FIDRENMAR-963012 format. One record per residue (C-alpha): residue number from 1; x negated, y, z. Coordinates in steps of 0.1 Angstrom, whole numbers, m for minus. Each point is the difference from the previous one (the first is absolute). Layout:
<nodes>
<node n="NUM" xx="X" yy="Y" zz="Z"/>
...
</nodes>
This chain:
<nodes>
<node n="1" xx="m1108" yy="149" zz="909"/>
<node n="2" xx="m29" yy="15" zz="m20"/>
<node n="3" xx="m25" yy="19" zz="20"/>
<node n="4" xx="m25" yy="6" zz="m27"/>
<node n="5" xx="15" yy="6" zz="m35"/>
<node n="6" xx="m35" yy="3" zz="m16"/>
<node n="7" xx="m9" yy="m36" zz="10"/>
<node n="8" xx="35" yy="m14" zz="5"/>
<node n="9" xx="m8" yy="m10" zz="36"/>
<node n="10" xx="30" yy="m8" zz="22"/>
<node n="11" xx="4" yy="5" zz="37"/>
<node n="12" xx="1" yy="m37" zz="5"/>
<node n="13" xx="m34" yy="m4" zz="m16"/>
<node n="14" xx="m16" yy="27" zz="21"/>
<node n="15" xx="15" yy="m14" zz="32"/>
<node n="16" xx="m13" yy="m35" zz="m9"/>
<node n="17" xx="m35" yy="14" zz="m5"/>
<node n="18" xx="3" yy="19" zz="33"/>
<node n="19" xx="11" yy="m32" zz="18"/>
<node n="20" xx="m31" yy="m17" zz="m14"/>
<node n="21" xx="m21" yy="26" zz="19"/>
<node n="22" xx="m5" yy="30" zz="m23"/>
<node n="23" xx="5" yy="33" zz="18"/>
<node n="24" xx="m8" yy="26" zz="m27"/>
<node n="25" xx="23" yy="8" zz="m30"/>
<node n="26" xx="m29" yy="4" zz="m24"/>
<node n="27" xx="m14" yy="m35" zz="10"/>
<node n="28" xx="35" yy="m15" zz="m3"/>
<node n="29" xx="3" yy="13" zz="m36"/>
<node n="30" xx="m34" yy="m15" zz="m8"/>
<node n="31" xx="11" yy="m33" zz="15"/>
<node n="32" xx="31" yy="1" zz="m22"/>
<node n="33" xx="m22" yy="4" zz="m31"/>
<node n="34" xx="m3" yy="37" zz="m7"/>
<node n="35" xx="m10" yy="31" zz="20"/>
<node n="36" xx="24" yy="30" zz="2"/>
<node n="37" xx="5" yy="20" zz="m31"/>
<node n="38" xx="17" yy="34" zz="7"/>
<node n="39" xx="m1" yy="m5" zz="38"/>
<node n="40" xx="35" yy="14" zz="7"/>
<node n="41" xx="11" yy="m32" zz="16"/>
<node n="42" xx="m29" yy="m5" zz="24"/>
<node n="43" xx="15" yy="17" zz="31"/>
<node n="44" xx="32" yy="m21" zz="m3"/>
<node n="45" xx="m20" yy="m32" zz="m6"/>
<node n="46" xx="m21" yy="8" zz="31"/>
<node n="47" xx="32" yy="5" zz="20"/>
<node n="48" xx="11" yy="m35" zz="m10"/>
<node n="49" xx="m34" yy="m14" zz="10"/>
<node n="50" xx="0" yy="19" zz="33"/>
<node n="51" xx="34" yy="m14" zz="7"/>
<node n="52" xx="m13" yy="m35" zz="m3"/>
<node n="53" xx="m30" yy="7" zz="23"/>
<node n="54" xx="15" yy="23" zz="26"/>
<node n="55" xx="m1" yy="m26" zz="27"/>
<node n="56" xx="m35" yy="m12" zz="m10"/>
<node n="57" xx="m28" yy="22" zz="12"/>
<node n="58" xx="m30" yy="3" zz="m23"/>
<node n="59" xx="m27" yy="11" zz="23"/>
<node n="60" xx="5" yy="37" zz="m6"/>
<node n="61" xx="m13" yy="m1" zz="m36"/>
<node n="62" xx="14" yy="26" zz="m24"/>
<node n="63" xx="14" yy="m20" zz="m29"/>
<node n="64" xx="23" yy="25" zz="m16"/>
<node n="65" xx="m7" yy="14" zz="m35"/>
<node n="66" xx="8" yy="34" zz="15"/>
<node n="67" xx="7" yy="12" zz="35"/>
<node n="68" xx="31" yy="21" zz="6"/>
<node n="69" xx="m7" yy="33" zz="18"/>
<node n="70" xx="15" yy="4" zz="35"/>
<node n="71" xx="31" yy="21" zz="1"/>
<node n="72" xx="4" yy="26" zz="27"/>
<node n="73" xx="35" yy="10" zz="10"/>
<node n="74" xx="4" yy="35" zz="15"/>
<node n="75" xx="25" yy="4" zz="27"/>
<node n="76" xx="19" yy="32" zz="4"/>
</nodes>
């Protein structure tokens, strides 16, 4: 499936780059030949990359293009 319409990057390409060791969506796009254009796909691409690396610790380094804010749930 297409993840990035601007660059025509598919999920299989992003996963392959992640399996080669890339942990950041922006870096993955550069490895594929072109950086992000509009940026709307970066969070989804990062999720694919994180899924590849979820069992592989990276020394606590922050590699995400953007960190998601913590969500607090209020209990009644």
